[in-house]
N, C-alpha and C positions, 0 to 999 in steps of 0.2 A: 355727799353723793356716792360714797364708797360703802355706805352701810349695807350689810348683807350681801356684798359682792365678793368675788374671788379675784385676786390680783397676783400676778407673777412678775418678778424682777429678774431680767437676765443680767449677768454680771453682778449678781446680788451680794457678793462678798467683797466687792471693791469699796472704795471710800464712800462713793455716793450711795451704793446699795446698802451699806451698813447704816448710814445716817437715815435713809428712807425707811428701812425696816424698823429702826428704833422709833421713828416718828409715828409710823402706822400702828405699832404695838401699843403706843400710848393711848390711842383712841379706842383700840380693841373693838372696832365695829365691823371689821371684815369677816366674811364667812370663812375665807381661807386666804392665807398669804404664803406664797411659794417663793423660796430663794433658789434660783437656778444659776449654777456656775460650774466650772470645770475643776476648781481647786479644792480637793478634799481636805487639805490642811486648813485652809481659811474657813471652810464650812465647819470643821471640827472646833476651831477656835471661836467661831461665831455662836455655835451651839452652847458653848460654855457660858456665854453671856445671855443668850436667848434660847434656853432649852425648850424642846417641844413639849416636855412634861408640864412646863409652866404656861404654855400657850397652845391651847388645843387647836387653834386655827393655823398654826405655823408648820410648814413643811420644808425640807431641804432636798433638792434634786441635784444630783451630779449629772452634768450634761454640757454639751458644747453646741453653740449656735451653728457650727459647721455640720452638725448631725441632724438632718431634717426629720428622720424618724423619731429621734429622741424628743425633738420639739413637739411633734404630733402627740406623743404620750404626755408630755408635761403640760400642754395647753388644753387638755381635756377638762371641760368644766370651768375654764378660766374666762372671766369677763373682761379684765383689763390687764394690759401688758405695759410695763415700763422697760424699755430696751436700753440698758446701760453697758452691755458687753461690747468690748472693742479692744484692739491693740492700739494703745494711745501714745507710746513713746516715739517721738519723731525719729531719733537715730535708729531705733530698733526696726521701724518700718522701712527706713531707707536701706538697711542692711539685709532685711528679710522681706522683700516686697511681695513675694508670692503668699507668704503667711498673712501679711496685712490684708491682702485682697480676699483671701479665704475667709477670714473672720469678719472684716468690716463690710465687705460688699456681698459676698456669697452668703454670709451669715444673715445679713439683712434680708436677702431674697428668700432664704429658708424660713425666716420668721414670718414674713408677709404671707407666704403660701400656707404655712401651718396655721396662722391666725384666721385666714379665710376658711380653710378646711374645717377648723374646729369651732367656728362660730363665735370667735372673740368679738367683743363689742367695740373696744377702744384700744389703740396702740399709740403710745407716745414714745418717740425715739430721741435719745440725747445726741446732740451734735456738738460742734466746736467752732470757734472763730476761725480756725484753720481751714474750714470748708468754704469760707468766703474768699474768693480769688486765691485758690490754693497755690502754694509754691513748693510744697513737699508732698511726698506720697501719702502720708497720713491724711493730710487735708484733702487730697484728691479722692482717696477712698471714702472719706466721710461725705464729701460732696456727692459722690455717686450714690451712697446710701441714702442721703437726703432726697435725691431725685427718685429713688426707688420707693421710699415711703410715701412721698407725695403722689406718685403714680399708682400706688397701691389702692387708692380710693377708686380709681377707674376700674382696676382689676376686681375689686370687691363688689362693685355694683351698689345699687341703692339699699339692698338688704344686708350687705356685708359689714365688716369692721370699718371704722373711720380711723385714718392714720394721720398723725401730725408729728411735728419735729420741734424740739426745744434747742435753741442755739445759744450758748454762752461761752465765755473764755475760760482761762485758767482759774481754778478755785484758789483763793488766797490761802497760802500756807500749805497747799497740797503737796504730795510727794512729787519731786521733780521741779517744783517752783523755786523762785529765788529766795523765799523766806527761810526755809530750813537750810539752804546753802549758806546764806549770810550768817545765820545763827552758829553754824559750825565754824565758819571762817573768821568770825570776829575775835576768836582767841589768838589768831595769828596776827591781828592788827592790820590785815590787808583784805579788802573785799573785791572780788573780781566782778567787773561790770562790763558787759559786752559792748554797750554803746551808751554814752551819757545822755543821748536824746531819747532813749527808749521809754515808752509809756505802756501801760496795761489797764484794762478794766478790773475793778475789784468786786468779787462776789464771794461771800462766805458759803460754806457747805450747807449750813442751815437755810440760808436764803435760797440756794439752789433747789433744795428739797421743797420748800414752800412754793416756789414758782412753778415747779413741775406739777404739783398737786392742783394749783390754780388753773393750769393749762388744761387739765382734765375736765374742768368745768367749761372753759371757754371754747374748746376745740369743736369744730364742725366737720373737719376733714380737709387736709391739704395745706394747712397753715404751717409756717415756720415762726415760732414765737421767740422773741428776743427781749430779755429784760432790760430796763433802763438802769444803768449802773454808774457809779462814780469812777473816775480815772485816777491813776497815781503815776508818779514818775519813779523810775527805778532808783535814781539818785536819792529821792526822798525816803525810799524804803531803807537804803543804806544809812542815811542819817538817823532814821528812827531806831535802827538796830545797833549801830556802832558809830556814833557821831565823831569819835576820835580816830577811826580807822582810815588808813590810806586807801584811795580808790585806784585800782589797777584796770585800765581799759584793755580788754582782751580781744575785741572784735566780734561781730555778729557770727554766730555759728551757722553752718549749712542748714537751710530750711527754716531759719528763724526770721521773723518779721520785726521791723522796727516798732510798729504800732499794731494793735489789735483792731480788726475791722469786723463788725457784726452784721452790718447792713451795707453791702457794696452799692456803689452808685448805679450800677446796671440794674439793680432790683428796686430802685426807688419808686418807679412809676406804679408798682403794684404793692407798695408797702404803706401801711396805715399806722400812724403814730397815735398812741393813747397816752394817758397820764403816766403810766408806770411800765409801758411796754411798747414794742413795735410788733406788728404782725405782717409778715411777708406772705402775701396770698399767692396762690398758684398763677402761673402765666395764663393770660386770657381772662383773669378775674376783672370784674367791674363792680363799682359800688352800688349798682342798681339805681332805679329812678329816685331822684332827690336824695341820693346817698343813704338809702334805707338800710344798707348793711354796715354803715360806718359806726353806728352807735355814738359814743362820745369821742370818736377818733376823727382824724383828718388824713387825707392822702398826702404823702410826703412830696416835697418839691422835686421836680425832675433833676437828677444829678446829685441829690442828697446822699451822703454817706455817713453812717454812724461809726466813727472811728475814735479810738482812745485818745488821740492827740488833739482832736477838735471838739472834744466833749465840753459841755458847760458845767459839769459837776466834777470837782477835784477834791481828793483827800489831802489834808494838811499833814505835815510831819507829826503833829501831835495826835491826830486821828490814827495815823498809821502806827504810832507807838502803842496806842491802846489796842489796836488789832493784833499787833505782834505779841503784846503781853498776854492777850487772851489765847492766842495760838500756843505760846510757849507753856502755858499752864495746863493745857489739855493733854 
């Protein structure tokens, strides 16, 4: 569905952006692919791997989602936007709250307005588990951004862009996650674990890219898409990385959750479960006569919550060992 279309990725030099660009350049069916980010060093490094001279459809734009005028320029002639730009570090957002709001909330507002003004067709925004019942500022700003993107459909009207959101948790092995920390600490023979009960959902970067691309096909406007994922226990990750190491319990950090929640119980009544995903529909949604909008899905039971600790899919220590080995080799 992207053949012959123009696509822009905000935050395009981040981990997700780099993986998405690599994936899209493999197919080489886009008319134009624009990497939009504010980090000139990362863009320079990315151009060494993906030079514009080798990809006639690829462009690099320096810009910040805080700058609405720059977004207007960048979105000229763009059909599809994947919005991955954000301030993501929880401690950073807590210490710099105004900056987090400027990027995560006002940046989302700027993008919505620019997309409507420039006639973009589709916008899919990346969210986080921390936006579900947020307990830290980062999660609160992302929840606000999610609400803005859902409301963007009403602002755009029937002839404007359609806006949807993709929500998932930490990418396995990503920067700031527990895997690189444990890999560094295993040489000391002691692994710091915040709480022995802690669980998380598991998602690889490649699977995240594939899910976002699939959502471009599924989206009709206003949905929050949540992938079905296996869970793992933090203690099992420790066993997979350094089975002989001593575990040191350090206590949960400020703003950290014991378990990841992707579908909170308050949203269960307008959430539809499919074989490989959940779709949280906008408030006021109904499945229509005889469930005509459900397809192969079913409305979740009232009070249902999709949480990493109550999941029915779990990764074993052996499976985690394989994941860690693949991460360490990249």
